[in-house]
FIMI-243924 format. One record per residue (C-alpha): residue number from 0; residue in three letters; x, z, y. Coordinates in steps of 0.1 Angstrom, whole numbers, plus 2048, in hexadecimal, padded with zeros to 3 digits. Each point is the difference from the previous one (the first is absolute). Layout:
N
<atom i="NUM" aa="ALA" X="X" Z="Z" Y="Y"/>
...
This chain:
185
<atom i="0" aa="MET" X="0D9" Z="F11" Y="B39"/>
<atom i="1" aa="LYS" X="801" Z="815" Y="823"/>
<atom i="2" aa="MET" X="823" Z="807" Y="7F8"/>
<atom i="3" aa="ARG" X="808" Z="7DF" Y="7F9"/>
<atom i="4" aa="LYS" X="7F5" Z="7F1" Y="820"/>
<atom i="5" aa="MET" X="811" Z="81A" Y="816"/>
<atom i="6" aa="ARG" X="81D" Z="7F6" Y="7F0"/>
<atom i="7" aa="LEU" X="7FE" Z="7DC" Y="806"/>
<atom i="8" aa="LEU" X="7F1" Z="80B" Y="822"/>
<atom i="9" aa="LEU" X="81F" Z="816" Y="803"/>
<atom i="10" aa="GLY" X="819" Z="7E1" Y="7F3"/>
<atom i="11" aa="LEU" X="7F5" Z="7E5" Y="818"/>
<atom i="12" aa="VAL" X="805" Z="818" Y="815"/>
<atom i="13" aa="ALA" X="81F" Z="809" Y="7F9"/>
<atom i="14" aa="GLY" X="808" Z="7D9" Y="7FA"/>
<atom i="15" aa="LEU" X="7F3" Z="7FC" Y="82B"/>
<atom i="16" aa="PHE" X="813" Z="815" Y="80F"/>
<atom i="17" aa="LEU" X="828" Z="7F6" Y="7E9"/>
<atom i="18" aa="GLY" X="7F5" Z="7DD" Y="809"/>
<atom i="19" aa="THR" X="7FE" Z="809" Y="826"/>
<atom i="20" aa="GLN" X="81A" Z="80F" Y="7F8"/>
<atom i="21" aa="SER" X="817" Z="7E7" Y="7F6"/>
<atom i="22" aa="MET" X="7F9" Z="7EB" Y="81A"/>
<atom i="23" aa="GLY" X="802" Z="814" Y="815"/>
<atom i="24" aa="GLN" X="82B" Z="809" Y="7F7"/>
<atom i="25" aa="ALA" X="7FC" Z="7D9" Y="7F7"/>
<atom i="26" aa="GLN" X="800" Z="7FB" Y="828"/>
<atom i="27" aa="ASN" X="81E" Z="818" Y="805"/>
<atom i="28" aa="LYS" X="815" Z="7EE" Y="7E9"/>
<atom i="29" aa="LYS" X="7FB" Z="7E5" Y="815"/>
<atom i="30" aa="VAL" X="800" Z="816" Y="821"/>
<atom i="31" aa="ARG" X="81F" Z="811" Y="7EF"/>
<atom i="32" aa="TYR" X="80C" Z="7D9" Y="7FA"/>
<atom i="33" aa="ILE" X="7FB" Z="7F5" Y="822"/>
<atom i="34" aa="GLN" X="816" Z="819" Y="811"/>
<atom i="35" aa="ASP" X="81C" Z="805" Y="7EA"/>
<atom i="36" aa="LEU" X="800" Z="7D5" Y="803"/>
<atom i="37" aa="TYR" X="7FB" Z="808" Y="829"/>
<atom i="38" aa="TYR" X="821" Z="814" Y="7FA"/>
<atom i="39" aa="TYR" X="81A" Z="7EB" Y="7EC"/>
<atom i="40" aa="ILE" X="7F1" Z="7E6" Y="817"/>
<atom i="41" aa="LYS" X="809" Z="812" Y="821"/>
<atom i="42" aa="ASP" X="822" Z="807" Y="7F1"/>
<atom i="43" aa="LYS" X="804" Z="7DC" Y="7F2"/>
<atom i="44" aa="ILE" X="801" Z="7FC" Y="827"/>
<atom i="45" aa="THR" X="815" Z="818" Y="810"/>
<atom i="46" aa="GLN" X="81B" Z="7F3" Y="7E7"/>
<atom i="47" aa="GLU" X="7FB" Z="7DC" Y="811"/>
<atom i="48" aa="LYS" X="7F6" Z="7F3" Y="7DC"/>
<atom i="49" aa="TYR" X="7DF" Z="7EA" Y="811"/>
<atom i="50" aa="TYR" X="7FE" Z="7E8" Y="810"/>
<atom i="51" aa="ILE" X="7F1" Z="806" Y="826"/>
<atom i="52" aa="ASN" X="7ED" Z="7EA" Y="81D"/>
<atom i="53" aa="GLU" X="7FE" Z="80D" Y="820"/>
<atom i="54" aa="TYR" X="7E3" Z="7F9" Y="81C"/>
<atom i="55" aa="ASN" X="805" Z="810" Y="823"/>
<atom i="56" aa="PHE" X="7E8" Z="7F5" Y="81D"/>
<atom i="57" aa="ASN" X="80C" Z="80B" Y="821"/>
<atom i="58" aa="SER" X="81E" Z="80A" Y="7F6"/>
<atom i="59" aa="THR" X="805" Z="805" Y="81F"/>
<atom i="60" aa="GLY" X="7EA" Z="819" Y="809"/>
<atom i="61" aa="LYS" X="7EE" Z="7F5" Y="821"/>
<atom i="62" aa="GLY" X="7DD" Z="801" Y="801"/>
<atom i="63" aa="LEU" X="7E8" Z="7EC" Y="7F7"/>
<atom i="64" aa="PRO" X="7E4" Z="7F4" Y="81B"/>
<atom i="65" aa="LYS" X="7DF" Z="813" Y="7ED"/>
<atom i="66" aa="GLN" X="810" Z="80B" Y="7E8"/>
<atom i="67" aa="GLY" X="81B" Z="816" Y="814"/>
<atom i="68" aa="ASP" X="820" Z="812" Y="7ED"/>
<atom i="69" aa="TYR" X="7FF" Z="7ED" Y="7DF"/>
<atom i="70" aa="LYS" X="817" Z="7FD" Y="7E2"/>
<atom i="71" aa="ARG" X="802" Z="7F3" Y="7E3"/>
<atom i="72" aa="PHE" X="810" Z="803" Y="7E2"/>
<atom i="73" aa="GLU" X="7FB" Z="7EB" Y="7DE"/>
<atom i="74" aa="ARG" X="813" Z="806" Y="7DE"/>
<atom i="75" aa="TYR" X="7FE" Z="7EC" Y="7E2"/>
<atom i="76" aa="PHE" X="815" Z="80C" Y="7DB"/>
<atom i="77" aa="TYR" X="7FD" Z="7EA" Y="7E7"/>
<atom i="78" aa="SER" X="817" Z="7F4" Y="7E2"/>
<atom i="79" aa="PHE" X="805" Z="7E3" Y="7ED"/>
<atom i="80" aa="SER" X="800" Z="815" Y="7D9"/>
<atom i="81" aa="GLY" X="810" Z="7E0" Y="7F4"/>
<atom i="82" aa="LYS" X="7E4" Z="7EC" Y="80B"/>
<atom i="83" aa="ALA" X="802" Z="7E3" Y="815"/>
<atom i="84" aa="ALA" X="7E0" Z="80D" Y="81D"/>
<atom i="85" aa="PRO" X="805" Z="81F" Y="80F"/>
<atom i="86" aa="THR" X="7F2" Z="81F" Y="7F0"/>
<atom i="87" aa="ILE" X="7F3" Z="81C" Y="81E"/>
<atom i="88" aa="ARG" X="804" Z="821" Y="7FB"/>
<atom i="89" aa="THR" X="7F6" Z="816" Y="825"/>
<atom i="90" aa="ILE" X="7F8" Z="7F6" Y="81C"/>
<atom i="91" aa="THR" X="801" Z="813" Y="822"/>
<atom i="92" aa="ILE" X="7F5" Z="800" Y="81C"/>
<atom i="93" aa="LYS" X="802" Z="80D" Y="820"/>
<atom i="94" aa="THR" X="7EE" Z="803" Y="824"/>
<atom i="95" aa="VAL" X="800" Z="80C" Y="81F"/>
<atom i="96" aa="VAL" X="7E9" Z="801" Y="819"/>
<atom i="97" aa="LYS" X="803" Z="816" Y="820"/>
<atom i="98" aa="LYS" X="810" Z="820" Y="7F0"/>
<atom i="99" aa="THR" X="7E9" Z="7FC" Y="7E4"/>
<atom i="100" aa="LEU" X="811" Z="7FD" Y="7DF"/>
<atom i="101" aa="ASP" X="7F2" Z="7EC" Y="7E2"/>
<atom i="102" aa="TYR" X="816" Z="7FB" Y="7DD"/>
<atom i="103" aa="GLU" X="7F4" Z="7EC" Y="7E9"/>
<atom i="104" aa="GLU" X="810" Z="7FD" Y="7D9"/>
<atom i="105" aa="PHE" X="7F6" Z="7E7" Y="7E5"/>
<atom i="106" aa="LEU" X="80C" Z="801" Y="7DD"/>
<atom i="107" aa="TYR" X="7FB" Z="7E8" Y="7E6"/>
<atom i="108" aa="ASP" X="804" Z="7FD" Y="7DD"/>
<atom i="109" aa="LEU" X="80D" Z="7E3" Y="7ED"/>
<atom i="110" aa="ASP" X="7E2" Z="7EC" Y="7FF"/>
<atom i="111" aa="GLY" X="803" Z="801" Y="821"/>
<atom i="112" aa="GLN" X="7DD" Z="81A" Y="803"/>
<atom i="113" aa="LEU" X="7FE" Z="819" Y="818"/>
<atom i="114" aa="ILE" X="804" Z="81E" Y="7ED"/>
<atom i="115" aa="PHE" X="803" Z="81C" Y="81F"/>
<atom i="116" aa="TYR" X="7FC" Z="803" Y="827"/>
<atom i="117" aa="TYR" X="80D" Z="813" Y="811"/>
<atom i="118" aa="GLU" X="7F6" Z="80B" Y="825"/>
<atom i="119" aa="LYS" X="80D" Z="816" Y="820"/>
<atom i="120" aa="ARG" X="7F4" Z="808" Y="81D"/>
<atom i="121" aa="ASN" X="803" Z="816" Y="820"/>
<atom i="122" aa="ASP" X="7E6" Z="7F5" Y="813"/>
<atom i="123" aa="LYS" X="7E8" Z="821" Y="803"/>
<atom i="124" aa="LYS" X="7E2" Z="7E5" Y="806"/>
<atom i="125" aa="LYS" X="803" Z="7F4" Y="7E1"/>
<atom i="126" aa="LEU" X="7ED" Z="80F" Y="7E2"/>
<atom i="127" aa="TYR" X="81D" Z="80C" Y="7ED"/>
<atom i="128" aa="GLY" X="828" Z="801" Y="801"/>
<atom i="129" aa="GLU" X="80A" Z="7F0" Y="7DD"/>
<atom i="130" aa="ILE" X="7EE" Z="7F4" Y="7E3"/>
<atom i="131" aa="SER" X="80B" Z="7F8" Y="7E0"/>
<atom i="132" aa="ILE" X="7F3" Z="7E8" Y="7EA"/>
<atom i="133" aa="TYR" X="801" Z="7F5" Y="7DE"/>
<atom i="134" aa="PHE" X="7F2" Z="7E0" Y="7EF"/>
<atom i="135" aa="ASN" X="7FF" Z="7F5" Y="7DB"/>
<atom i="136" aa="LYS" X="7F5" Z="7E0" Y="7FC"/>
<atom i="137" aa="GLY" X="7EF" Z="7FB" Y="825"/>
<atom i="138" aa="LYS" X="7F1" Z="823" Y="7FD"/>
<atom i="139" aa="ALA" X="807" Z="81F" Y="810"/>
<atom i="140" aa="ILE" X="804" Z="818" Y="7E6"/>
<atom i="141" aa="HIS" X="80C" Z="821" Y="817"/>
<atom i="142" aa="ILE" X="802" Z="803" Y="820"/>
<atom i="143" aa="VAL" X="815" Z="81F" Y="817"/>
<atom i="144" aa="LYS" X="7F4" Z="7FF" Y="826"/>
<atom i="145" aa="ASP" X="80F" Z="81A" Y="811"/>
<atom i="146" aa="ARG" X="812" Z="815" Y="7E2"/>
<atom i="147" aa="GLN" X="7DC" Z="802" Y="7F2"/>
<atom i="148" aa="VAL" X="7FC" Z="7F0" Y="7E1"/>
<atom i="149" aa="PHE" X="7DD" Z="7EA" Y="801"/>
<atom i="150" aa="ASP" X="7E6" Z="805" Y="7E1"/>
<atom i="151" aa="LYS" X="7F3" Z="7E5" Y="7F1"/>
<atom i="152" aa="THR" X="7DC" Z="7FF" Y="815"/>
<atom i="153" aa="THR" X="81A" Z="801" Y="827"/>
<atom i="154" aa="ILE" X="813" Z="7E3" Y="7ED"/>
<atom i="155" aa="ASP" X="7DA" Z="7E9" Y="7F8"/>
<atom i="156" aa="GLN" X="7F6" Z="809" Y="824"/>
<atom i="157" aa="ASN" X="81E" Z="7F6" Y="810"/>
<atom i="158" aa="GLU" X="800" Z="7E4" Y="7F4"/>
<atom i="159" aa="ASN" X="7FC" Z="7E0" Y="81B"/>
<atom i="160" aa="PHE" X="823" Z="814" Y="811"/>
<atom i="161" aa="LEU" X="80C" Z="7FB" Y="7DA"/>
<atom i="162" aa="LYS" X="7FB" Z="7D8" Y="801"/>
<atom i="163" aa="LEU" X="812" Z="801" Y="823"/>
<atom i="164" aa="ALA" X="81C" Z="811" Y="7F5"/>
<atom i="165" aa="TRP" X="7FE" Z="7E6" Y="7DF"/>
<atom i="166" aa="ASN" X="802" Z="7E4" Y="817"/>
<atom i="167" aa="LYS" X="817" Z="80D" Y="817"/>
<atom i="168" aa="GLY" X="819" Z="7FC" Y="7E1"/>
<atom i="169" aa="ASN" X="7F0" Z="7DC" Y="7F2"/>
<atom i="170" aa="THR" X="802" Z="7F4" Y="825"/>
<atom i="171" aa="TYR" X="82A" Z="80D" Y="803"/>
<atom i="172" aa="HIS" X="806" Z="7F3" Y="7DE"/>
<atom i="173" aa="LYS" X="7FA" Z="7DB" Y="80A"/>
<atom i="174" aa="LYS" X="80C" Z="808" Y="820"/>
<atom i="175" aa="PHE" X="822" Z="7FE" Y="7E8"/>
<atom i="176" aa="ASP" X="7F2" Z="7EA" Y="7ED"/>
<atom i="177" aa="THR" X="7FE" Z="7E6" Y="81B"/>
<atom i="178" aa="GLN" X="823" Z="80A" Y="807"/>
<atom i="179" aa="MET" X="80E" Z="7F9" Y="7E7"/>
<atom i="180" aa="ALA" X="7EC" Z="7E2" Y="7F4"/>
<atom i="181" aa="ARG" X="811" Z="7ED" Y="820"/>
<atom i="182" aa="TYR" X="828" Z="811" Y="7F3"/>
<atom i="183" aa="ARG" X="7FB" Z="7EC" Y="7E3"/>
<atom i="184" aa="GLU" X="7F8" Z="7E1" Y="80B"/>
């Protein structure tokens, strides 16, 4: 009887370990899929296979009142994939304020869901220089900040920042949809 309980307990512990292992492996597969998709889309952009909308703010580079030197460059890459409506693939935003650079990328799946966010800054006053966030169904599944991988607890503690990145991705997607709705009129 005692041996039976011990086996049962060992079986439960092994099952829990394997269950968490397979969840981690599933997340790793999803992260790997997103990375592969990222490089695939980058390659298509290099080959000029996507349509592109570009918005250049303050293209003359003159200093703006209250802001000083300011430039912003937005690029929206999309395809039609046999649909009448366009499918956003990635958005890049480059903002230069005085001598600081902020570069962001948003990667979307075919359903228009944000799956990857990347930001790089050269501002030493900020909490980080570079961050990558991988999403699955609206939840962050993997974060790399300044080449350090976050664990699950750290991800949970940074929920507000993650929502901010997610909301930015949705805001730019809506901006793209609004522009393309005008095109279809």
